[in-house]
C-alpha positions as CSV (number, residue, x, y, z in Angstrom):
1,M,66.3,-15.8,27.3
2,F,65.7,-13.7,24.2
3,Y,68.8,-11.4,22.7
4,A,67.9,-8.9,20.0
5,F,70.2,-7.3,18.8
6,M,69.0,-3.5,17.0
7,R,70.9,-1.5,14.3
8,L,69.8,2.0,13.5
9,C,70.9,2.0,9.5
10,V,69.6,6.4,8.0
11,Y,69.1,5.9,4.4
12,A,68.6,9.2,2.7
13,R,65.7,10.4,5.0
14,N,64.4,6.8,6.0
15,I,65.5,6.1,8.9
16,L,65.1,2.3,9.3
17,V,65.5,-0.2,12.3
18,Y,66.1,-3.7,12.1
19,I,65.9,-5.9,14.9
20,L,67.2,-9.4,14.5
21,P,65.6,-12.1,17.0
22,P,68.0,-15.0,17.0
23,N,67.9,-17.9,14.6
24,S,65.1,-15.7,12.2
25,L,64.9,-13.1,9.3
26,P,65.8,-9.5,10.2
27,N,62.2,-8.2,11.2
28,I,62.0,-4.5,9.7
29,I,60.3,-1.5,11.4
30,L,60.2,1.8,9.2
31,I,60.0,5.0,10.7
32,M,59.8,8.1,8.2
33,P,60.0,11.6,10.1
34,S,56.8,13.4,10.2
35,N,58.5,16.5,8.5
36,H,59.7,14.1,5.9
37,K,58.8,15.7,2.0
38,L,57.8,12.9,-0.4
39,D,60.7,13.3,-3.3
40,R,59.8,12.1,-7.1
41,T,61.0,8.8,-6.2
42,D,58.2,8.5,-3.7
43,Y,55.9,10.1,-6.7
44,E,56.5,7.8,-9.1
45,I,56.3,4.9,-6.4
46,I,52.5,6.1,-5.6
47,K,51.6,6.7,-9.4
48,L,52.5,2.9,-10.4
49,L,50.5,1.9,-7.2
50,Q,47.7,3.4,-7.2
51,N,47.5,1.9,-10.7
52,N,48.4,-1.8,-10.0
53,A,48.3,-2.5,-5.9
54,R,49.4,-5.3,-7.2
55,L,52.3,-4.7,-8.9
56,S,55.9,-6.6,-7.4
57,N,58.3,-5.7,-5.4
58,K,60.8,-6.5,-7.5
59,A,58.8,-4.7,-11.2
60,L,57.9,-2.3,-8.9
61,A,61.9,-2.0,-7.7
62,D,62.9,-2.2,-11.7
63,K,60.5,0.7,-12.7
64,V,61.4,3.4,-10.5
65,G,65.2,2.6,-10.9
66,L,66.2,1.8,-7.2
67,A,67.6,-2.3,-5.7
68,P,63.7,-4.3,-4.1
69,S,65.7,-3.4,-1.3
70,T,65.1,0.2,-1.2
71,C,62.3,-0.1,-2.9
72,L,60.4,-2.3,-0.3
73,A,61.8,0.5,3.0
74,R,60.4,3.2,0.6
75,V,57.1,1.2,0.4
76,Q,56.9,0.6,3.9
77,S,57.7,3.7,5.2
78,L,54.7,5.5,2.9
79,I,52.7,3.1,4.6
80,A,54.0,3.4,7.5
81,A,53.4,7.4,6.9
82,G,49.9,6.9,6.0
83,V,50.5,8.1,2.6
84,F,49.5,4.3,1.8
85,R,45.8,3.6,3.9
86,G,45.3,0.9,2.1
87,F,45.0,-1.7,-0.8
88,H,41.6,-2.8,-3.1
89,A,39.9,-4.7,-4.7
90,D,37.5,-3.2,-7.6
91,I,34.7,-4.9,-7.8
92,D,31.4,-4.9,-9.9
93,P,28.9,-4.4,-8.6
94,Q,26.6,-6.9,-10.8
95,A,29.2,-10.2,-10.0
96,V,27.7,-9.2,-6.3
97,G,24.1,-9.0,-6.7
98,V,24.0,-5.0,-7.0
99,S,21.4,-3.9,-9.3
100,I,21.2,-0.5,-8.2
101,Q,23.3,2.2,-6.7
102,A,22.6,5.4,-5.2
103,M,23.7,8.4,-3.1
104,V,21.6,9.6,-0.3
105,S,21.2,13.0,1.0
106,V,20.8,13.0,4.5
107,R,20.3,16.8,6.1
108,L,20.9,16.5,10.3
109,S,18.7,18.5,12.3
110,R,20.7,19.6,14.8
111,H,24.9,19.1,14.3
112,T,26.7,18.8,17.8
113,K,29.8,16.5,17.6
114,A,28.6,13.7,19.0
115,L,25.3,13.4,17.0
116,L,28.0,13.4,13.6
117,E,30.1,11.4,15.2
118,S,27.0,8.9,15.9
119,F,25.3,9.6,12.5
120,S,29.1,8.4,11.1
121,D,29.6,5.1,13.3
122,H,25.9,4.2,12.4
123,V,26.2,4.8,8.7
124,L,29.4,3.3,8.3
125,G,28.0,-0.1,9.5
126,L,25.6,-0.8,7.3
127,R,27.1,-3.2,4.8
128,E,24.8,-1.2,2.3
129,V,27.2,2.2,2.4
130,V,30.4,1.9,-0.6
131,Q,31.3,5.9,0.9
132,L,30.6,8.1,3.2
133,Y,31.2,11.7,2.1
134,H,30.5,14.7,5.4
135,V,29.9,18.0,2.8
136,A,29.4,21.4,3.4
137,G,26.2,23.6,2.3
138,P,22.6,22.2,2.2
139,I,22.9,19.1,3.7
140,D,25.1,16.7,5.8
141,F,26.0,14.2,4.3
142,L,26.5,12.3,0.9
143,V,26.4,8.5,1.3
144,H,26.8,6.1,-2.1
145,V,25.1,2.9,-1.3
146,W,24.8,-0.8,-3.2
147,V,21.8,-2.3,-3.0
148,R,19.4,-6.0,-4.6
149,D,17.0,-3.6,-6.1
150,S,14.6,-0.6,-5.6
151,Q,12.7,-2.4,-2.3
152,H,16.0,-2.9,-0.9
153,L,16.6,0.8,-1.2
154,R,13.8,1.4,0.0
155,D,13.7,-0.4,3.9
156,L,17.5,1.2,3.8
157,A,15.9,4.7,3.5
158,M,13.3,3.6,5.8
159,N,15.0,1.9,8.8
160,S,18.7,3.3,8.0
161,F,17.8,6.6,8.2
162,T,14.7,8.7,8.5
163,S,14.2,6.1,11.3
164,R,17.0,8.7,13.0
165,E,16.3,11.1,15.5
166,E,18.8,13.5,14.7
167,V,17.5,12.5,10.4
168,E,15.9,15.7,9.2
169,H,15.4,14.8,5.7
170,I,16.7,12.6,2.8
171,E,16.8,12.3,-0.6
172,T,17.9,9.6,-3.2
173,E,19.6,10.2,-6.3
174,L,20.3,6.9,-8.4
175,I,23.2,6.7,-10.6
176,F,22.6,4.9,-13.6
177,D,26.0,5.1,-14.3
178,H,29.8,5.4,-12.4
179,A,33.1,6.1,-14.4
180,G,36.7,7.3,-12.0
181,S,40.1,7.6,-12.5
182,I,41.7,5.1,-10.9
183,D,44.7,8.4,-11.3
184,R,44.6,11.0,-8.3
185,P,46.0,13.6,-8.3
186,V,49.8,13.5,-6.2
187,Y,51.3,17.4,-5.1
């Protein structure tokens, strides 16, 4: 028979639920209230982790002036609230065989919700797609792609874009250089 001991603890605006199964370490589940406002410490944690997602919890706690357990609870609350959507590696395209990057501008012939979702699902299922942007203006989507060479780009455009019934027009722009900031504005 399984016995679980649950304890609710309230720290500032975070609610921690500890579930303690017998003979094991605590499994911590965090719940951040929907009306939670980020404070200065949350913003510091966000800035530090967006610059280095591999920062250890101890190092992060030292930098923001919290105990490691409190810092971990804060990070888990931010994850649970959807502030952090994931932690990713920055990959050198040439190291993985990519010699061309391009932006494919796509205009659809019709704009129903079903067609937009169908097109988005199709494009996100293509291994060459790095980013997909649904935009306003004369085009509907910008698609950032990584390909091996010009023939690969041509085949992708012809087989994965222009062959689709809902696609009215595409234009492809080559990317000569790409630079970005790791820091994202946090308001």
